[in-house]
C-alpha positions in Angstrom: -12.3 -30.7 -1.8 -14.3 -27.6 -1.4 -12.5 -24.2 -2.0 -11.5 -22.2 1.1 -13.8 -19.3 1.7 -11.8 -16.2 2.6 -13.3 -12.9 3.7 -10.9 -9.9 3.3 -11.8 -6.9 5.4 -9.9 -3.8 4.2 -10.2 -0.1 4.1 -9.5 2.6 1.5 -7.3 5.6 1.9 -9.8 8.5 2.6 -8.4 11.0 0.1 -8.5 8.2 -2.6 -12.1 7.4 -1.8 -13.1 11.0 -1.9 -11.4 11.3 -5.3 -13.3 8.3 -6.5 -16.7 9.6 -5.4 -16.0 13.0 -7.0 -14.7 11.6 -10.3 -17.2 8.7 -10.8 -20.6 10.1 -9.7 -22.4 7.6 -11.8 -21.7 5.1 -9.1 -24.5 6.6 -7.0 -27.0 4.9 -9.3 -25.4 1.5 -9.2 -26.0 -1.5 -7.0 -23.6 -2.4 -4.2 -21.7 -4.9 -6.2 -21.6 -2.7 -9.3 -20.4 0.3 -7.3 -17.7 -1.8 -5.6 -16.5 -3.2 -8.9 -16.3 0.3 -10.4 -14.1 1.3 -7.5 -11.9 -1.8 -7.9 -11.5 -1.1 -11.6 -9.7 2.1 -10.8 -6.9 -0.1 -9.2 -6.6 1.9 -6.0 -4.3 0.4 -3.4 -4.8 -3.4 -3.3 -8.1 -3.1 -5.3 -9.4 -6.7 -5.6 -5.9 -8.1 -6.5 -6.2 -10.7 -3.7 -9.5 -11.9 -4.9 -8.4 -12.2 -8.6 -5.2 -14.1 -7.8 -6.3 -16.3 -5.0 -9.4 -17.4 -7.0 -7.1 -18.1 -10.0 -5.5 -20.9 -8.0 -8.8 -22.7 -8.0 -8.6 -23.3 -4.2 -10.3 -20.1 -2.9 -13.5 -18.1 -3.1 -12.9 -14.6 -1.8 -15.2 -11.8 -0.6 -13.7 -8.3 -0.6 -15.1 -5.6 1.7 -14.0 -2.0 2.2 -15.3 -1.2 5.7 -14.9 2.6 5.5 -16.4 3.0 2.0 -19.5 4.3 3.6 -21.7 5.0 0.6 -21.0 1.6 -0.9 -21.3 -0.3 2.4 -24.7 1.3 3.1 -25.9 -0.1 -0.2 -25.1 -3.6 1.0 -27.1 -3.0 4.2 -30.1 -1.5 2.3 -30.1 -4.3 -0.3 -30.0 -7.0 2.4 -32.5 -5.2 4.6 -30.1 -5.0 7.6 -30.0 -2.2 10.1 -26.7 -1.8 11.9 -25.4 0.7 14.4 -21.8 1.0 13.2 -19.4 0.0 10.4 -17.9 -2.9 12.4 -21.3 -4.5 13.0 -22.0 -4.2 9.3 -18.8 -6.0 8.4 -19.7 -8.8 10.8 -23.1 -9.1 9.1 -21.4 -9.3 5.8 -19.1 -12.0 7.1 -22.0 -13.9 8.5 -23.7 -13.8 5.1 -20.6 -15.1 3.4 -19.7 -17.8 6.0 -15.9 -17.7 5.6 -13.4 -20.3 6.7 -10.8 -17.5 6.9 -11.2 -13.9 8.1 -8.3 -11.7 6.8 -8.3 -8.6 9.0 -6.3 -6.5 6.6 -7.9 -3.6 8.3 -10.0 -4.2 11.3 -10.2 -2.5 14.7 -7.2 -3.5 16.8 -6.5 -3.8 20.5 -9.8 -5.6 21.5 -9.9 -9.4 22.2 -13.6 -8.9 22.9 -14.3 -7.8 19.3 -12.5 -10.8 17.8 -14.4 -13.1 20.2 -17.7 -11.5 19.0 -16.7 -12.0 15.4 -16.0 -15.7 16.1 -19.2 -16.1 18.1 -21.4 -14.5 15.4 -19.7 -16.2 12.5 -18.8 -19.7 13.8 -17.7 -20.8 10.3 -14.4 -18.9 10.9 -11.5 -21.3 11.5 -8.6 -18.8 11.1 -8.3 -15.0 11.7 -5.3 -13.4 10.1 -4.0 -9.9 10.9 -1.9 -7.5 8.9 1.0 -5.3 9.9 2.3 -3.2 7.0 4.0 -0.3 8.9 5.9 -2.0 11.7 3.5 -1.7 14.7 5.2 -4.9 16.0 2.6 -5.1 18.7 1.2 -8.4 19.9 -1.3 -6.5 22.1 -2.6 -4.4 19.2 -3.4 -7.5 17.2 -4.7 -9.6 20.0 -7.0 -12.4 19.0 -5.4 -13.1 15.6 -4.3 -16.6 14.9 -1.6 -15.6 12.5 0.0 -12.3 11.3 1.0 -11.4 7.8 3.6 -8.6 7.5 5.3 -6.8 4.6 8.9 -7.3 5.8 11.0 -9.9 7.5 12.1 -7.6 10.4 8.4 -7.1 11.3 7.7 -10.8 11.1 10.7 -11.5 13.4 9.3 -9.2 16.1 6.0 -11.2 16.1 7.8 -14.5 16.2 9.8 -13.2 19.2 6.5 -12.5 20.9 5.3 -16.1 20.2 3.0 -15.1 17.4 2.7 -17.3 14.2 3.8 -14.8 11.5 4.7 -14.9 7.8 6.2 -12.3 5.5 4.1 -11.3 2.5 6.0 -8.6 0.7 4.1 -6.0 -1.3 3.7 -6.8 -5.0 2.7 -5.5 -8.4 -0.5 -6.4 -10.3 0.7 -7.1 -13.9 -2.7 -6.7 -15.5 -2.4 -2.9 -14.6 -0.2 -2.6 -17.7 -3.1 -3.7 -19.9 -5.3 -1.1 -18.3 -2.8 1.7 -18.9 -2.3 1.1 -22.6 0.1 3.5 -24.5 2.1 5.8 -22.3 3.6 9.1 -23.2 6.9 9.6 -21.4 7.4 12.9 -19.4 10.8 14.6 -19.3 11.0 15.0 -15.5 11.9 12.7 -12.7 9.2 12.1 -10.2 8.2 11.3 -6.6 4.8 9.8 -5.7 3.6 9.4 -2.1 2.6 11.0 1.1 4.4 13.4 3.4 3.4 12.0 6.8 3.9 14.3 9.8 4.6 12.4 13.0 7.1 10.3 14.8 8.6 7.5 12.7 7.0 9.1 9.6 8.5 10.8 6.6 10.9 13.3 8.1 13.9 12.1 6.1 11.8 11.8 2.9 10.7 15.5 3.4 14.3 16.6 3.8 15.5 14.6 0.8 12.8 15.9 -1.5 13.4 19.5 -0.4 17.1 19.2 -1.1 16.5 17.6 -4.5 14.1 20.4 -5.4 16.5 23.1 -4.4 19.7 21.6 -5.9 18.8 19.4 -8.8 19.3 20.7 -12.3 16.1 18.8 -13.3 12.6 19.8 -12.4 11.0 17.1 -10.2 7.3 16.2 -10.6 5.9 15.9 -7.1 2.7 14.0 -6.8 2.1 14.2 -3.1 -0.1 15.1 -0.2 -0.2 15.1 3.6 -2.7 12.8 5.2 -4.6 15.8 6.6 -4.4 17.8 3.4 -2.9 20.8 5.2 0.4 21.2 6.9 -1.1 22.9 10.0 -4.5 21.3 10.0 -3.5 19.0 12.8 -2.4 21.0 15.8 -1.3 17.9 17.8 1.1 17.0 15.0 2.5 20.5 14.9 3.0 20.5 18.6 4.6 17.0 18.4 7.2 18.4 16.0 8.0 21.3 18.4 8.5 18.8 21.3 11.0 16.8 19.2 12.8 20.0 18.0 12.4 19.0 14.3 11.8 22.7 13.4 13.1 22.2 9.9 10.5 19.7 8.7 7.3 21.7 8.7 8.5 24.6 6.5 10.2 22.1 4.1 7.0 20.1 3.8 4.9 23.2 3.3 7.3 24.3 0.5 7.0 20.9 -1.1 3.2 20.9 -0.9 3.1 24.4 -2.6 5.0 22.8 -5.6 3.1 19.6 -5.6 1.0 18.5 -8.7 -1.3 16.8 -6.2 -1.7 13.2 -5.3 -2.4 10.5 -7.9 -4.6 7.4 -7.2 -5.1 4.1 -8.8 -4.5 4.0 -12.6 -3.5 7.7 -12.5 -0.8 6.8 -10.1 0.4 3.9 -12.2 0.4 6.1 -15.3 2.6 8.7 -13.5 5.1 6.0 -12.7 5.0 4.7 -16.2 5.6 8.2 -17.6 8.6 8.9 -15.4 12.2 8.4 -16.6 13.3 8.1 -12.9 11.2 8.0 -9.8 12.6 8.6 -6.3 11.7 6.4 -3.3 12.4 7.0 0.4 11.1 4.6 3.0 9.2 5.7 6.1 11.6 6.5 9.0 10.3 3.6 11.1 11.6 1.1 8.5 15.2 1.9 9.7 17.6 -0.3 7.7 14.9 -2.5 6.0 13.3 -2.0 2.6 9.9 -3.2 1.5 7.4 -0.4 0.7 5.0 -0.9 -2.1 6.6 1.8 -4.3 9.5 -0.6 -4.9 7.2 -2.8 -7.0 4.7 -0.2 -8.3 7.5 1.9 -9.9 9.6 -1.0 -11.3 6.4 -2.8 -12.5 5.4 0.2 -14.5 8.8 0.5 -16.1 10.3 3.5 -14.3 13.9 3.5 -13.3 13.8 3.4 -9.5 16.2 5.4 -7.4 15.7 4.4 -3.8 17.3 4.7 -0.4 19.8 2.0 0.5 18.6 -0.7 2.8 20.3 -3.8 4.1 17.8 -6.3 2.6 17.2 -4.7 -0.8 19.4 -7.2 -2.6 16.8 -9.9 -1.8 14.4 -8.1 -4.1 16.6 -6.5 -6.8 20.1 -6.5 -8.1 21.6 -3.2 -7.2 22.8 -0.9 -10.0 21.5 -3.4 -12.6 17.7 -3.5 -11.8 17.5 -0.5 -9.4 19.8 2.3 -8.2 20.3 3.1 -4.5 21.6 6.1 -2.6 23.1 6.4 0.9 22.7 10.1 1.5 20.9 13.2 0.1 24.0 14.2 -1.8 24.4 10.7 -3.2 20.8 10.8 -4.3 21.3 14.1 -6.0 24.4 13.0 -7.9 22.8 9.7 -9.0 19.7 11.4 -10.1 21.7 13.8 -12.3 23.7 10.9 -13.7 20.6 8.8 -14.6 18.9 11.8 -16.2 22.0 12.5 -18.3 22.6 8.8 -19.4 19.5 7.7 -21.2 20.7 4.3 -22.5 22.0 3.2 -19.1 18.8 4.5 -17.4 16.5 2.7 -19.8 18.5 -0.6 -19.4 18.1 -0.4 -15.6 14.4 0.4 -15.9 13.8 -2.5 -18.3 15.7 -5.0 -16.0 13.8 -3.8 -12.9 10.5 -4.3 -14.7 11.4 -7.7 -15.8 12.4 -8.7 -12.3 9.2 -7.4 -10.8 6.9 -9.1 -13.4 8.8 -12.4 -13.0 9.2 -12.5 -9.2 7.2 -9.8 -7.5 3.8 -10.1 -9.1 0.6 -10.6 -7.0 0.2 -13.9 -9.0 3.5 -15.2 -7.5 2.9 -13.7 -4.0 -0.6 -15.0 -3.6 0.4 -18.5 -4.8 2.6 -18.5 -1.7 -0.1 -17.1 0.5 -2.5 -19.7 -0.8 -0.1 -22.5 0.3 0.3 -20.9 3.8 -3.5 -20.6 4.4 -4.3 -24.0 3.0 -1.8 -25.6 5.4 -3.2 -23.6 8.3 -6.8 -24.7 7.8 -6.1 -28.3 6.7 
C-alpha cells in the first residue's frame, strides 16, 4: 500500500519569524529547503514535528509549508519558476506540485467555501481537507469546506459535533527530541512565566491580573518572558477602545507594568531552555477556555522538567495527576501561596517536576499523539 501523502499548511507567529530572520541571516544565501530546514531546527511552534512523527509510522509522506514565511516561500516560487499574485495562490501551487491525498489546513484562510472549492479543483488528488481550531472559535461557518476538524480540546470538539461536523480532539504535545537539542541546562533561581499577554475579548485578562499580583506580592522575583501580539500596549487603538467599552480599566496599566519588567519573549529552543531552567513555571489559560484545560504550555513546561503551577480546570486530571505531577490553583491568592510553598520546599518541588516530565514523555509526546492522528486519517481515506 502506498503511503498517504499529507500536505500541512501552517503559519509562523510573526514575532518569532522576525526573530529567526534577525538571528540567522545566513539563511538568506540558502535554498528554499535549506532555509526552511534551518527554521525548523530552531523548534519554533510545531516546527516539523508532524512530519517527523507521521513519517516515522511508515504510512505517510508529509510536506510542511509555512504560508506567511514570505522570504522562504518566495524562494520556492523562484526555484520553481512560478509567478503568483498572493500567498494563498502560492500554497495552492505547492500543493499541486506535491499532489497530496490529504490537505491539513492547520492555518489557511477561513470563511470561504469558494477558496476550498478552488483548492480541490486545482489539486484534484486531494481526498480529505482537515481544519484546525486551537483557540475555541467553534464556528462551522468559519471552517466551511473542511471534511473534518481537529481541535485541541474536547469541549471544542463537542461544539463541532453538535453542528454536525466530523471532529476529533488532538491535544497539544511535547517533542521529546527537544531535550537532546537542549543539552546541559543551568537552573535559574527564579520562577517563570512564558507566553503572550493578548489584549482583547476572551484573551488574557485574568492572566494579566494574576501575573501582576504575583509580581507585586510574591517574595520571589518572577522571570517574565512575555510580549503582546502588537509589541506595544497602545499600538492598537481598536484594542484599547475595546477595553474602554468593556470597562476593564485595570488591565491595560497592569499589562503595561508587566511589559516594562519583561525579559522579552523566547522562541523555539530558547523558550524550551527557559522552561528547563525554571524551578517553577506558572501557567494561566486564555479566558475563552473557561473551565477547560489544554494549552500547549502544559506539555512544553512539564516536558522540559519544570514544576508546573497552573490554573485549575475541570478536565486537568485527564492529563496529569494533581499535586503529584502538577500543582493547580483556584484563585490568585491560592496561586501566590502555592508558589511560595513550592519555592520553599525543594525536594517536594523536584519530585513533582520529575513526575510531570515522566508523564508527558510517556503519554503526551508527539510520537504518541501522531500515532493516533495517523489512525484517524488512515481510516478516513481508506
